[in-house]
C-alpha positions in Angstrom: 111.5 44.8 115.5 114.4 44.9 113.1 112.6 47.5 110.9 111.7 49.6 113.7 115.3 49.6 115.1 116.6 50.7 111.7 114.1 53.6 111.6 115.3 54.6 115.0 119.0 54.4 114.2 118.4 56.3 110.9 116.6 59.1 112.8 119.6 59.3 115.2 122.1 59.5 112.4 119.9 62.2 110.7 120.5 64.6 113.7 119.2 63.0 116.8 115.4 63.3 116.2 113.5 60.2 116.1 110.4 60.0 113.8 108.3 56.9 113.8 105.5 56.6 111.3 102.3 56.1 113.4 99.3 54.3 111.8 97.2 57.5 112.4 99.7 59.5 110.2 99.5 56.7 107.5 95.7 56.9 107.5 95.7 60.6 107.3 98.0 60.5 104.3 95.7 58.0 102.6 92.7 60.1 103.3 94.4 63.1 101.7 95.3 61.1 98.7 91.8 59.7 98.3 90.4 63.1 98.6 87.8 62.3 101.3 89.5 63.8 104.4 86.9 66.8 104.4 84.0 64.5 104.0 85.3 62.3 106.9 85.8 65.3 109.1 82.2 66.6 108.1 80.8 63.3 109.0 82.5 63.2 112.4 81.3 66.7 113.1 77.6 65.7 112.2 77.9 62.7 114.5 79.3 64.7 117.3 76.7 67.4 117.1 73.8 65.1 117.2 75.2 62.7 119.6 75.5 65.6 122.1 72.1 67.2 121.1 70.2 63.7 121.4 72.1 62.8 124.6 73.5 59.7 123.0 70.4 58.4 121.2 71.9 59.3 117.9 74.7 56.7 118.5 72.5 53.9 119.8 73.0 50.7 117.8 69.4 50.7 116.6 69.7 54.2 115.2 73.0 53.5 113.5 71.4 50.6 111.8 68.6 52.8 110.7 71.0 55.3 109.3 73.0 52.7 107.2 69.7 51.1 106.0 68.3 54.5 104.9 71.4 55.7 103.4 71.8 52.6 101.1 69.4 53.4 98.4 70.4 57.1 98.2 73.9 55.9 97.9 73.1 53.7 94.9 71.3 56.5 93.1 74.1 59.1 94.1 76.7 56.8 92.7 74.9 56.6 89.4 74.4 60.4 89.2 78.0 61.2 90.1 79.4 59.5 87.1 77.7 61.8 84.7 78.8 64.7 86.9 82.3 63.7 86.8 82.0 63.8 83.0 81.0 67.4 83.4 77.4 66.9 82.8 74.2 66.3 84.9 71.6 63.7 85.0 68.1 64.9 86.0 66.4 61.7 84.7 66.6 59.9 88.0 62.9 60.4 89.1 61.4 59.3 85.8 63.7 56.2 85.4 62.9 55.2 89.0 59.1 55.7 88.4 59.1 53.5 85.3 61.2 50.8 86.7 59.2 50.7 90.0 55.9 50.4 88.0 57.3 47.5 86.0 58.5 45.8 89.2 54.9 46.0 90.6 53.3 44.7 87.4 55.8 41.8 86.8 56.5 40.5 90.2 53.8 38.5 92.1 51.1 41.1 93.0 47.4 41.7 93.8 46.8 43.3 90.4 47.6 40.6 87.9 48.8 37.0 87.7 52.4 37.9 86.6 55.4 36.5 88.4 58.8 36.7 86.6 60.6 35.8 89.8 64.3 36.7 89.9 64.2 37.7 86.2 62.9 41.1 87.6 66.6 42.0 88.4 67.8 41.9 84.7 64.5 43.4 83.7 64.8 46.4 85.8 68.5 46.8 85.2 67.8 46.7 81.5 65.0 49.3 81.6 67.2 51.7 83.5 70.1 50.9 81.2 68.0 51.5 78.0 66.8 54.9 79.5 70.5 55.9 80.3 71.5 54.9 76.7 68.8 57.1 75.2 70.0 60.0 77.4 73.6 59.4 76.2 72.4 59.3 72.4 70.6 62.6 73.0 73.7 64.1 74.5 76.3 62.8 72.1 74.5 62.3 68.7 71.7 65.0 68.9 74.1 67.4 70.7 71.4 68.2 73.4 72.9 69.6 76.7 72.6 66.9 79.4 70.5 69.3 81.6 67.7 69.5 78.9 68.0 66.0 77.6 67.8 64.1 80.9 65.1 66.5 82.2 62.9 65.8 79.2 63.7 62.0 79.6 62.5 62.3 83.2 59.1 63.8 82.2 58.7 61.2 79.3 59.4 58.3 81.5 57.2 59.7 84.3 54.3 60.1 82.0 54.8 56.6 80.6 54.9 55.1 84.2 51.6 56.9 84.9 50.1 55.7 81.7 51.2 52.0 82.2 50.1 51.9 85.8 47.0 53.9 85.2 48.0 55.9 88.3 47.2 52.9 90.6 49.0 51.5 93.6 49.9 47.8 93.1 50.6 45.7 96.3 53.3 43.3 95.9 53.2 39.7 97.3 56.7 38.7 96.4 59.0 38.7 99.5 62.3 37.4 98.1 63.7 40.8 97.6 62.4 42.2 100.7 64.8 39.9 102.5 67.7 41.8 100.8 66.3 45.1 102.0 65.3 44.2 105.4 67.9 41.5 106.3 71.0 42.0 108.5 74.5 40.4 108.6 76.1 40.7 112.1 73.8 43.6 112.9 74.6 45.4 109.6 71.8 46.0 107.1 72.4 43.7 104.1 71.4 46.5 101.6 74.0 48.6 103.0 76.6 46.0 102.4 75.3 45.6 98.9 75.6 49.4 98.3 79.2 49.2 99.7 80.1 46.4 97.4 78.8 48.5 94.4 80.7 51.5 95.6 84.0 49.6 96.0 83.5 47.8 92.6 83.0 51.1 90.7 85.8 52.9 92.5 88.2 50.2 91.5 87.1 50.6 87.9 87.6 54.4 88.2 91.1 54.1 89.8 92.6 51.0 87.9 91.2 50.9 84.5 91.6 52.8 81.2 87.9 53.5 81.2 88.3 55.3 84.6 91.3 57.4 83.2 89.2 58.4 80.3 86.3 59.3 82.5 88.4 61.8 84.3 90.1 63.0 81.3 86.8 63.9 79.6 85.6 65.7 82.9 88.8 67.6 83.1 89.0 68.9 79.5 86.8 67.2 76.9 88.4 69.0 74.0 91.9 67.9 75.1 90.6 64.3 75.6 89.4 64.2 72.0 92.7 65.5 70.7 94.5 62.7 72.8 92.3 60.0 70.9 89.8 59.3 73.5 86.4 58.1 72.1 84.4 60.7 74.1 81.1 59.6 72.4 81.4 56.1 73.4 82.5 56.9 77.0 79.6 59.2 77.5 77.1 56.7 76.2 78.6 54.0 78.5 78.4 56.4 81.6 74.8 57.3 81.0 73.9 53.7 80.5 75.7 52.7 83.7 73.9 55.4 85.6 70.6 54.0 84.3 71.5 50.5 85.7 72.1 52.0 89.2 68.6 53.7 89.0 67.0 50.6 88.0 68.5 48.6 90.9 67.4 51.4 93.3 63.9 51.2 92.0 63.8 47.6 92.5 64.9 48.0 96.2 62.5 50.9 96.8 59.4 49.1 95.6 60.3 45.9 97.6 61.0 47.9 100.7 57.7 49.6 100.5 55.9 46.4 99.4 54.0 48.3 96.8 54.5 50.0 93.4 53.3 53.4 92.2 54.7 55.9 89.9 55.1 58.5 92.6 57.7 56.4 94.3 60.3 58.1 92.0 59.3 61.6 93.4 61.7 63.6 95.5 64.8 61.5 94.7 66.8 63.9 92.7 67.5 66.6 95.2 69.0 64.2 97.8 71.0 62.6 95.2 72.5 65.9 93.8 73.0 67.1 97.4 74.9 63.8 98.2 77.1 64.2 95.2 77.9 67.8 95.9 78.5 67.2 99.7 80.6 64.2 98.9 83.1 66.6 97.1 82.3 65.7 93.4 82.9 68.9 91.6 80.0 69.9 89.3 82.4 71.3 86.7 83.6 67.7 86.3 86.9 65.8 86.5 87.0 65.6 90.4 85.5 63.0 92.7 84.6 59.3 92.7 82.1 56.6 93.9 83.6 56.9 97.5 82.7 60.7 97.5 79.1 60.0 96.4 78.7 57.3 99.1 80.1 59.5 101.8 77.9 62.4 100.7 74.9 60.2 100.9 75.9 59.0 104.3 76.4 62.6 105.6 73.0 63.8 104.2 71.2 60.7 105.7 72.8 61.2 109.1 72.0 64.9 109.0 68.3 64.3 108.3 68.2 61.5 110.9 69.6 63.8 113.5 67.2 66.5 112.8 64.3 64.1 113.1 65.6 62.9 116.5 65.7 66.6 117.6 62.2 67.1 116.4 63.0 69.8 114.0 60.2 71.1 111.9 60.1 69.2 108.6 60.1 72.5 106.6 63.1 73.7 108.5 64.8 70.3 107.7 64.3 71.1 103.9 65.8 74.6 104.4 68.8 73.1 106.2 69.3 70.7 103.2 69.1 73.6 100.9 71.8 75.5 102.7 74.0 72.4 102.8 73.6 72.0 99.0 74.6 75.6 98.3 77.5 75.4 100.7 78.8 72.2 99.3 78.6 73.5 95.6 80.4 76.8 96.7 83.3 74.7 98.3 83.6 72.2 95.5 83.2 74.1 92.3 86.3 74.6 90.2 86.0 78.3 89.3 89.1 78.2 87.1 87.0 76.3 84.5 84.4 78.9 84.5 85.0 82.0 82.2 81.8 83.6 83.5 78.8 82.6 85.7 75.2 82.9 84.4 
């Protein structure tokens, strides 16, 4: 009460107008500083449109639980992709990395194809596979000087071919249910996998905001030449970022295969476009230096909510793809920093 009285008296002395800082104003200021006010507004608009269009079904507890559950794995993938984008590059190896990791999950966990069962060791194995793939992509980009677009695209096809070769194109049914509990379980009605994704987002965002590594990440994305001149080890940071992205892809692959209860190389198909769309919709500039884990997570949530609403409205699946394409183009048009582009080609 004393603090409030002092604010009131100070306002009177300033000219008779009393200004009280409301929590809403504080929250708005924080959102502007965080760079996610536009994404929050977009999410609210999507929710409002589909809540009205579906006569409330969109906001039912069951559907909200579905949205959170479905958004978790795309969030993990998008958070991995966005790190490379913040650097000013692009990572197209997502589908190949996930395909290979999924195949190894199927062959190493208890299954109907062989007698293998590595148990919980599958977690470091899949993370390691994804990390090695990301490390190789980073080496190609930094040491061989191959543009990230070409290097990661080639890596995706290499890993996809290896996944098909190892699995012989077969589907392996999983018998292990330990990780399925992480994917299907809930805590106070909230999907456990959504809480895991949230924890990863918060952890990475803290690293980006509070550590030297995070500052270097944005410095390289803002101006790589200037970052080198300032003494930043650009090569090391890039390799670490690609490797971290691979870790996220490996974790997503583990959750995907255990959710499906089976393993096959095609599980990695059609994951890249939603991830890139989520990154762009979240406000991560494709020219680098702008955005964060929170942006990628919000983008994934917006895209998932949008697709869920279209399904509830019985929109034709092909029309849904068209809508996603429009959203991607619009997001890039709104977030791209044209000051960094001398010309478009």
